[in-house]
Backbone atoms as SQL, in Angstrom:
CREATE TABLE atoms (id INTEGER PRIMARY KEY, chain TEXT, resi INTEGER, resn TEXT, atom TEXT, x REAL, y REAL, z REAL);
INSERT INTO atoms VALUES
  (1, 'A', 1, 'UNK', 'N', 0.834, -1.179, 0.000),
  (2, 'A', 1, 'UNK', 'CA', 0.000, 0.000, 0.000),
  (3, 'A', 1, 'UNK', 'C', 0.881, 1.246, 0.000),
  (4, 'A', 2, 'UNK', 'N', 0.518, 2.232, -0.853),
  (5, 'A', 2, 'UNK', 'CA', 1.284, 3.476, -0.940),
  (6, 'A', 2, 'UNK', 'C', 0.943, 4.398, 0.222),
  (7, 'A', 3, 'UNK', 'N', 1.923, 5.173, 0.655),
  (8, 'A', 3, 'UNK', 'CA', 1.623, 6.181, 1.673),
  (9, 'A', 3, 'UNK', 'C', 0.768, 7.287, 1.057),
  (10, 'A', 4, 'UNK', 'N', 0.007, 8.004, 1.853),
  (11, 'A', 4, 'UNK', 'CA', -0.822, 9.088, 1.310),
  (12, 'A', 4, 'UNK', 'C', 0.042, 10.163, 0.651),
  (13, 'A', 5, 'UNK', 'N', -0.510, 10.768, -0.368),
  (14, 'A', 5, 'UNK', 'CA', 0.195, 11.832, -1.081),
  (15, 'A', 5, 'UNK', 'C', 0.284, 13.086, -0.216),
  (16, 'A', 6, 'UNK', 'N', 1.338, 13.838, -0.395),
  (17, 'A', 6, 'UNK', 'CA', 1.475, 15.103, 0.321),
  (18, 'A', 6, 'UNK', 'C', 0.918, 16.255, -0.511),
  (19, 'A', 7, 'UNK', 'N', 0.243, 15.932, -1.613),
  (20, 'A', 7, 'UNK', 'CA', -0.376, 16.937, -2.468),
  (21, 'A', 7, 'UNK', 'C', -1.885, 16.721, -2.487),
  (22, 'A', 8, 'UNK', 'N', -2.622, 17.798, -2.233),
  (23, 'A', 8, 'UNK', 'CA', -4.079, 17.747, -2.282),
  (24, 'A', 8, 'UNK', 'C', -4.563, 18.664, -3.392),
  (25, 'A', 9, 'UNK', 'N', -5.462, 18.151, -4.223),
  (26, 'A', 9, 'UNK', 'CA', -6.024, 18.939, -5.310),
  (27, 'A', 9, 'UNK', 'C', -7.335, 19.541, -4.818),
  (28, 'A', 10, 'UNK', 'N', -7.461, 20.859, -4.986),
  (29, 'A', 10, 'UNK', 'CA', -8.616, 21.595, -4.480),
  (30, 'A', 10, 'UNK', 'C', -9.509, 21.993, -5.641),
  (31, 'A', 11, 'UNK', 'N', -10.815, 21.691, -5.525),
  (32, 'A', 11, 'UNK', 'CA', -11.744, 22.073, -6.588),
  (33, 'A', 11, 'UNK', 'C', -12.490, 23.358, -6.226),
  (34, 'A', 12, 'UNK', 'N', -13.333, 23.836, -7.137),
  (35, 'A', 12, 'UNK', 'CA', -14.031, 25.110, -6.945),
  (36, 'A', 12, 'UNK', 'C', -14.960, 25.078, -5.743),
  (37, 'A', 13, 'UNK', 'N', -15.638, 23.975, -5.517),
  (38, 'A', 13, 'UNK', 'CA', -16.566, 23.886, -4.386),
  (39, 'A', 13, 'UNK', 'C', -15.832, 24.072, -3.056),
  (40, 'A', 14, 'UNK', 'N', -14.649, 23.490, -2.937),
  (41, 'A', 14, 'UNK', 'CA', -13.856, 23.640, -1.715),
  (42, 'A', 14, 'UNK', 'C', -13.396, 25.085, -1.561),
  (43, 'A', 15, 'UNK', 'N', -12.940, 25.704, -2.645),
  (44, 'A', 15, 'UNK', 'CA', -12.518, 27.104, -2.589),
  (45, 'A', 15, 'UNK', 'C', -13.666, 28.010, -2.152),
  (46, 'A', 16, 'UNK', 'N', -14.826, 27.812, -2.738),
  (47, 'A', 16, 'UNK', 'CA', -15.982, 28.648, -2.417),
  (48, 'A', 16, 'UNK', 'C', -16.406, 28.438, -0.969),
  (49, 'A', 17, 'UNK', 'N', -16.433, 27.204, -0.519),
  (50, 'A', 17, 'UNK', 'CA', -16.793, 26.931, 0.875),
  (51, 'A', 17, 'UNK', 'C', -15.812, 27.593, 1.831),
  (52, 'A', 18, 'UNK', 'N', -14.549, 27.534, 1.510),
  (53, 'A', 18, 'UNK', 'CA', -13.531, 28.145, 2.374),
  (54, 'A', 18, 'UNK', 'C', -13.670, 29.663, 2.395),
  (55, 'A', 19, 'UNK', 'N', -13.933, 30.262, 1.248),
  (56, 'A', 19, 'UNK', 'CA', -14.095, 31.710, 1.164),
  (57, 'A', 19, 'UNK', 'C', -15.307, 32.160, 1.981),
  (58, 'A', 20, 'UNK', 'N', -16.343, 31.340, 2.010),
  (59, 'A', 20, 'UNK', 'CA', -17.549, 31.677, 2.768),
  (60, 'A', 20, 'UNK', 'C', -17.407, 31.369, 4.256),
  (61, 'A', 21, 'UNK', 'N', -16.254, 30.829, 4.649),
  (62, 'A', 21, 'UNK', 'CA', -16.030, 30.546, 6.064),
  (63, 'A', 21, 'UNK', 'C', -16.307, 29.112, 6.459),
  (64, 'A', 22, 'UNK', 'N', -16.845, 28.347, 5.552),
  (65, 'A', 22, 'UNK', 'CA', -17.090, 26.922, 5.802),
  (66, 'A', 22, 'UNK', 'C', -15.847, 26.166, 5.364),
  (67, 'A', 23, 'UNK', 'N', -15.350, 25.348, 6.167),
  (68, 'A', 23, 'UNK', 'CA', -14.182, 24.502, 5.897),
  (69, 'A', 23, 'UNK', 'C', -12.872, 25.267, 5.779),
  (70, 'A', 24, 'UNK', 'N', -12.861, 26.562, 6.059),
  (71, 'A', 24, 'UNK', 'CA', -11.601, 27.294, 5.949),
  (72, 'A', 24, 'UNK', 'C', -10.592, 26.775, 6.958),
  (73, 'A', 25, 'UNK', 'N', -11.051, 26.399, 8.136),
  (74, 'A', 25, 'UNK', 'CA', -10.148, 25.835, 9.142),
  (75, 'A', 25, 'UNK', 'C', -9.539, 24.533, 8.666),
  (76, 'A', 26, 'UNK', 'N', -10.343, 23.700, 8.041),
  (77, 'A', 26, 'UNK', 'CA', -9.846, 22.419, 7.531),
  (78, 'A', 26, 'UNK', 'C', -8.836, 22.642, 6.414),
  (79, 'A', 27, 'UNK', 'N', -9.097, 23.628, 5.573),
  (80, 'A', 27, 'UNK', 'CA', -8.180, 23.915, 4.474),
  (81, 'A', 27, 'UNK', 'C', -6.846, 24.449, 5.002),
  (82, 'A', 28, 'UNK', 'N', -6.919, 25.319, 5.982),
  (83, 'A', 28, 'UNK', 'CA', -5.699, 25.852, 6.588),
  (84, 'A', 28, 'UNK', 'C', -4.904, 24.735, 7.251),
  (85, 'A', 29, 'UNK', 'N', -5.593, 23.855, 7.942),
  (86, 'A', 29, 'UNK', 'CA', -4.918, 22.726, 8.590),
  (87, 'A', 29, 'UNK', 'C', -4.278, 21.808, 7.550),
  (88, 'A', 30, 'UNK', 'N', -4.984, 21.556, 6.465),
  (89, 'A', 30, 'UNK', 'CA', -4.438, 20.708, 5.399),
  (90, 'A', 30, 'UNK', 'C', -3.194, 21.334, 4.795),
  (91, 'A', 31, 'UNK', 'N', -3.193, 22.655, 4.658),
  (92, 'A', 31, 'UNK', 'CA', -2.049, 23.351, 4.062),
  (93, 'A', 31, 'UNK', 'C', -0.797, 23.232, 4.927),
  (94, 'A', 32, 'UNK', 'N', -0.969, 22.962, 6.198),
  (95, 'A', 32, 'UNK', 'CA', 0.194, 22.798, 7.076),
  (96, 'A', 32, 'UNK', 'C', 0.969, 21.513, 6.797),
  (97, 'A', 33, 'UNK', 'N', 0.267, 20.516, 6.298),
  (98, 'A', 33, 'UNK', 'CA', 0.939, 19.230, 6.104),
  (99, 'A', 33, 'UNK', 'C', 0.930, 18.748, 4.660),
  (100, 'A', 34, 'UNK', 'N', 0.367, 19.541, 3.746),
  (101, 'A', 34, 'UNK', 'CA', 0.287, 19.105, 2.352),
  (102, 'A', 34, 'UNK', 'C', 0.440, 20.307, 1.425),
  (103, 'A', 35, 'UNK', 'N', 0.793, 20.015, 0.197),
  (104, 'A', 35, 'UNK', 'CA', 0.825, 21.035, -0.851),
  (105, 'A', 35, 'UNK', 'C', -0.569, 21.114, -1.452),
  (106, 'A', 36, 'UNK', 'N', -1.151, 22.305, -1.466),
  (107, 'A', 36, 'UNK', 'CA', -2.468, 22.489, -2.062),
  (108, 'A', 36, 'UNK', 'C', -2.290, 22.944, -3.500),
  (109, 'A', 37, 'UNK', 'N', -2.981, 22.258, -4.405),
  (110, 'A', 37, 'UNK', 'CA', -2.856, 22.517, -5.838),
  (111, 'A', 37, 'UNK', 'C', -4.240, 22.666, -6.433),
  (112, 'A', 38, 'UNK', 'N', -4.368, 23.601, -7.354),
  (113, 'A', 38, 'UNK', 'CA', -5.602, 23.757, -8.110),
  (114, 'A', 38, 'UNK', 'C', -5.234, 24.166, -9.531),
  (115, 'A', 39, 'UNK', 'N', -6.221, 24.348, -10.379),
  (116, 'A', 39, 'UNK', 'CA', -5.945, 24.750, -11.758),
  (117, 'A', 39, 'UNK', 'C', -6.470, 26.163, -12.014),
  (118, 'A', 40, 'UNK', 'N', -5.966, 26.761, -13.056),
  (119, 'A', 40, 'UNK', 'CA', -6.439, 28.094, -13.422),
  (120, 'A', 40, 'UNK', 'C', -7.920, 28.075, -13.766),
  (121, 'A', 41, 'UNK', 'N', -8.400, 27.000, -14.342),
  (122, 'A', 41, 'UNK', 'CA', -9.818, 26.887, -14.688),
  (123, 'A', 41, 'UNK', 'C', -10.685, 26.824, -13.433),
  (124, 'A', 42, 'UNK', 'N', -10.219, 26.142, -12.416),
  (125, 'A', 42, 'UNK', 'CA', -10.952, 26.080, -11.144),
  (126, 'A', 42, 'UNK', 'C', -11.033, 27.472, -10.520),
  (127, 'A', 43, 'UNK', 'N', -9.936, 28.208, -10.560),
  (128, 'A', 43, 'UNK', 'CA', -9.927, 29.565, -10.006),
  (129, 'A', 43, 'UNK', 'C', -10.928, 30.439, -10.764),
  (130, 'A', 44, 'UNK', 'N', -10.952, 30.349, -12.088),
  (131, 'A', 44, 'UNK', 'CA', -11.910, 31.128, -12.881),
  (132, 'A', 44, 'UNK', 'C', -13.348, 30.762, -12.518),
  (133, 'A', 45, 'UNK', 'N', -13.608, 29.480, -12.373),
  (134, 'A', 45, 'UNK', 'CA', -14.953, 29.031, -12.011),
  (135, 'A', 45, 'UNK', 'C', -15.354, 29.550, -10.640),
  (136, 'A', 46, 'UNK', 'N', -14.446, 29.490, -9.678),
  (137, 'A', 46, 'UNK', 'CA', -14.742, 29.976, -8.328),
  (138, 'A', 46, 'UNK', 'C', -15.023, 31.476, -8.361),
  (139, 'A', 47, 'UNK', 'N', -14.215, 32.233, -9.096),
  (140, 'A', 47, 'UNK', 'CA', -14.442, 33.682, -9.210),
  (141, 'A', 47, 'UNK', 'C', -15.828, 33.973, -9.781),
  (142, 'A', 48, 'UNK', 'N', -16.169, 33.281, -10.848),
  (143, 'A', 48, 'UNK', 'CA', -17.457, 33.493, -11.508),
  (144, 'A', 48, 'UNK', 'C', -18.619, 33.146, -10.575),
  (145, 'A', 49, 'UNK', 'N', -18.514, 32.033, -9.881),
  (146, 'A', 49, 'UNK', 'CA', -19.605, 31.624, -8.995),
  (147, 'A', 49, 'UNK', 'C', -19.746, 32.558, -7.799),
  (148, 'A', 50, 'UNK', 'N', -18.621, 33.085, -7.297),
  (149, 'A', 50, 'UNK', 'CA', -18.686, 34.021, -6.168),
  (150, 'A', 50, 'UNK', 'C', -19.298, 35.342, -6.619),
  (151, 'A', 51, 'UNK', 'N', -18.830, 35.869, -7.744),
  (152, 'A', 51, 'UNK', 'CA', -19.291, 37.181, -8.214),
  (153, 'A', 51, 'UNK', 'C', -20.711, 37.135, -8.779),
  (154, 'A', 52, 'UNK', 'N', -20.998, 36.141, -9.593),
  (155, 'A', 52, 'UNK', 'CA', -22.294, 36.100, -10.281),
  (156, 'A', 52, 'UNK', 'C', -23.331, 35.231, -9.580),
  (157, 'A', 53, 'UNK', 'N', -22.924, 34.059, -9.136),
  (158, 'A', 53, 'UNK', 'CA', -23.867, 33.146, -8.497),
  (159, 'A', 53, 'UNK', 'C', -24.231, 33.580, -7.085),
  (160, 'A', 54, 'UNK', 'N', -23.218, 33.838, -6.276),
  (161, 'A', 54, 'UNK', 'CA', -23.453, 34.259, -4.891),
  (162, 'A', 54, 'UNK', 'C', -23.714, 35.755, -4.782),
  (163, 'A', 55, 'UNK', 'N', -23.327, 36.489, -5.832),
  (164, 'A', 55, 'UNK', 'CA', -23.446, 37.950, -5.843),
  (165, 'A', 55, 'UNK', 'C', -22.739, 38.573, -4.634),
  (166, 'A', 56, 'UNK', 'N', -21.514, 38.079, -4.388),
  (167, 'A', 56, 'UNK', 'CA', -20.683, 38.592, -3.299),
  (168, 'A', 56, 'UNK', 'C', -19.274, 38.879, -3.822),
  (169, 'A', 57, 'UNK', 'N', -19.154, 39.830, -4.756),
  (170, 'A', 57, 'UNK', 'CA', -17.839, 40.107, -5.339),
  (171, 'A', 57, 'UNK', 'C', -16.789, 40.538, -4.313),
  (172, 'A', 58, 'UNK', 'N', -17.217, 41.017, -3.155),
  (173, 'A', 58, 'UNK', 'CA', -16.262, 41.407, -2.117),
  (174, 'A', 58, 'UNK', 'C', -15.462, 40.206, -1.603),
  (175, 'A', 59, 'UNK', 'N', -15.957, 38.999, -1.826),
  (176, 'A', 59, 'UNK', 'CA', -15.245, 37.794, -1.388),
  (177, 'A', 59, 'UNK', 'C', -14.108, 37.412, -2.333),
  (178, 'A', 60, 'UNK', 'N', -14.007, 38.070, -3.481),
  (179, 'A', 60, 'UNK', 'CA', -12.918, 37.777, -4.421),
  (180, 'A', 60, 'UNK', 'C', -11.568, 38.049, -3.758),
  (181, 'A', 61, 'UNK', 'N', -11.483, 39.078, -2.926),
  (182, 'A', 61, 'UNK', 'CA', -10.232, 39.367, -2.217),
  (183, 'A', 61, 'UNK', 'C', -9.840, 38.214, -1.301),
  (184, 'A', 62, 'UNK', 'N', -10.817, 37.627, -0.653),
  (185, 'A', 62, 'UNK', 'CA', -10.562, 36.478, 0.223),
  (186, 'A', 62, 'UNK', 'C', -10.071, 35.298, -0.616),
  (187, 'A', 63, 'UNK', 'N', -10.712, 35.095, -1.765),
  (188, 'A', 63, 'UNK', 'CA', -10.289, 34.030, -2.677),
  (189, 'A', 63, 'UNK', 'C', -8.852, 34.243, -3.126),
  (190, 'A', 64, 'UNK', 'N', -8.531, 35.480, -3.493),
  (191, 'A', 64, 'UNK', 'CA', -7.172, 35.776, -3.943),
  (192, 'A', 64, 'UNK', 'C', -6.135, 35.467, -2.868),
  (193, 'A', 65, 'UNK', 'N', -6.451, 35.796, -1.633),
  (194, 'A', 65, 'UNK', 'CA', -5.532, 35.496, -0.523),
  (195, 'A', 65, 'UNK', 'C', -5.379, 33.986, -0.349),
  (196, 'A', 66, 'UNK', 'N', -6.476, 33.273, -0.478),
  (197, 'A', 66, 'UNK', 'CA', -6.443, 31.821, -0.317),
  (198, 'A', 66, 'UNK', 'C', -5.631, 31.154, -1.420),
  (199, 'A', 67, 'UNK', 'N', -5.858, 31.532, -2.663),
  (200, 'A', 67, 'UNK', 'CA', -5.126, 30.888, -3.755),
  (201, 'A', 67, 'UNK', 'C', -3.679, 31.354, -3.806),
  (202, 'A', 68, 'UNK', 'N', -3.388, 32.449, -3.131),
  (203, 'A', 68, 'UNK', 'CA', -2.006, 32.901, -3.041),
  (204, 'A', 68, 'UNK', 'C', -1.121, 31.922, -2.293),
  (205, 'A', 69, 'UNK', 'N', -1.739, 31.041, -1.525),
  (206, 'A', 69, 'UNK', 'CA', -1.010, 30.032, -0.754),
  (207, 'A', 69, 'UNK', 'C', -0.976, 28.681, -1.468),
  (208, 'A', 70, 'UNK', 'N', -1.492, 28.629, -2.689),
  (209, 'A', 70, 'UNK', 'CA', -1.583, 27.369, -3.431),
  (210, 'A', 70, 'UNK', 'C', -0.715, 27.415, -4.678),
  (211, 'A', 71, 'UNK', 'N', -0.480, 26.253, -5.223),
  (212, 'A', 71, 'UNK', 'CA', 0.144, 26.135, -6.534),
  (213, 'A', 71, 'UNK', 'C', -0.979, 26.064, -7.547),
  (214, 'A', 72, 'UNK', 'N', -0.936, 26.950, -8.543),
  (215, 'A', 72, 'UNK', 'CA', -1.960, 26.953, -9.583),
  (216, 'A', 72, 'UNK', 'C', -1.330, 26.430, -10.867),
  (217, 'A', 73, 'UNK', 'N', -1.904, 25.353, -11.375),
  (218, 'A', 73, 'UNK', 'CA', -1.387, 24.697, -12.576),
  (219, 'A', 73, 'UNK', 'C', -2.300, 25.041, -13.749),
  (220, 'A', 74, 'UNK', 'N', -1.740, 25.514, -14.856),
  (221, 'A', 74, 'UNK', 'CA', -2.575, 25.774, -16.036),
  (222, 'A', 74, 'UNK', 'C', -3.157, 24.457, -16.565),
  (223, 'A', 75, 'UNK', 'N', -4.430, 24.476, -16.887),
  (224, 'A', 75, 'UNK', 'CA', -5.076, 23.274, -17.429),
  (225, 'A', 75, 'UNK', 'C', -4.367, 22.818, -18.690),
  (226, 'A', 76, 'UNK', 'N', -3.843, 23.743, -19.463),
  (227, 'A', 76, 'UNK', 'CA', -3.138, 23.391, -20.704),
  (228, 'A', 76, 'UNK', 'C', -1.969, 22.445, -20.437),
  (229, 'A', 77, 'UNK', 'N', -1.416, 22.484, -19.238),
  (230, 'A', 77, 'UNK', 'CA', -0.300, 21.602, -18.904),
  (231, 'A', 77, 'UNK', 'C', -0.724, 20.133, -18.880),
  (232, 'A', 78, 'UNK', 'N', -2.022, 19.884, -18.721),
  (233, 'A', 78, 'UNK', 'CA', -2.512, 18.509, -18.675),
  (234, 'A', 78, 'UNK', 'C', -2.827, 17.957, -20.052),
  (235, 'A', 79, 'UNK', 'N', -2.845, 18.815, -21.077),
  (236, 'A', 79, 'UNK', 'CA', -3.216, 18.394, -22.427),
  (237, 'A', 79, 'UNK', 'C', -2.463, 17.183, -22.922),
  (238, 'A', 80, 'UNK', 'N', -1.122, 17.194, -22.883),
  (239, 'A', 80, 'UNK', 'CA', -0.393, 16.018, -23.380),
  (240, 'A', 80, 'UNK', 'C', -0.734, 14.733, -22.614),
  (241, 'A', 81, 'UNK', 'N', -0.955, 14.840, -21.318),
  (242, 'A', 81, 'UNK', 'CA', -1.294, 13.644, -20.543),
  (243, 'A', 81, 'UNK', 'C', -2.665, 13.124, -20.926),
  (244, 'A', 82, 'UNK', 'N', -3.621, 14.021, -21.135),
  (245, 'A', 82, 'UNK', 'CA', -4.981, 13.612, -21.491),
  (246, 'A', 82, 'UNK', 'C', -5.035, 13.025, -22.880),
  (247, 'A', 83, 'UNK', 'N', -4.232, 13.562, -23.809),
  (248, 'A', 83, 'UNK', 'CA', -4.192, 13.029, -25.172),
  (249, 'A', 83, 'UNK', 'C', -3.640, 11.600, -25.135),
  (250, 'A', 84, 'UNK', 'N', -2.581, 11.382, -24.357),
  (251, 'A', 84, 'UNK', 'CA', -2.004, 10.048, -24.229),
  (252, 'A', 84, 'UNK', 'C', -3.002, 9.062, -23.660),
  (253, 'A', 85, 'UNK', 'N', -3.830, 9.512, -22.750),
  (254, 'A', 85, 'UNK', 'CA', -4.813, 8.652, -22.098),
  (255, 'A', 85, 'UNK', 'C', -6.068, 8.503, -22.945),
  (256, 'A', 86, 'UNK', 'N', -6.170, 9.266, -24.052),
  (257, 'A', 86, 'UNK', 'CA', -7.350, 9.190, -24.903),
  (258, 'A', 86, 'UNK', 'C', -8.553, 9.889, -24.296),
  (259, 'A', 87, 'UNK', 'N', -8.328, 10.886, -23.438),
  (260, 'A', 87, 'UNK', 'CA', -9.429, 11.558, -22.777),
  (261, 'A', 87, 'UNK', 'C', -9.823, 12.866, -23.429),
  (262, 'A', 88, 'UNK', 'N', -9.141, 13.272, -24.478),
  (263, 'A', 88, 'UNK', 'CA', -9.529, 14.503, -25.182),
  (264, 'A', 88, 'UNK', 'C', -10.189, 14.181, -26.494);
């Protein structure tokens, strides 16, 4: 059995929940022992849902601070891997 990864991938729902104050403690705790990674597309989706869906554009600053502590990977970087796997 492999040991758990030290990298956690964060999706838009987790980002939005953390920005709204839900699960922010869990995310901060996870960041202490793991590398948090997300994609540029996830960040765009979270921004759009916060500004347009929740109609709380003031939370974008909170989102920016949160993603400032993460590694953001461009989705385009996954293209060659997805092509090899036949997923595109």
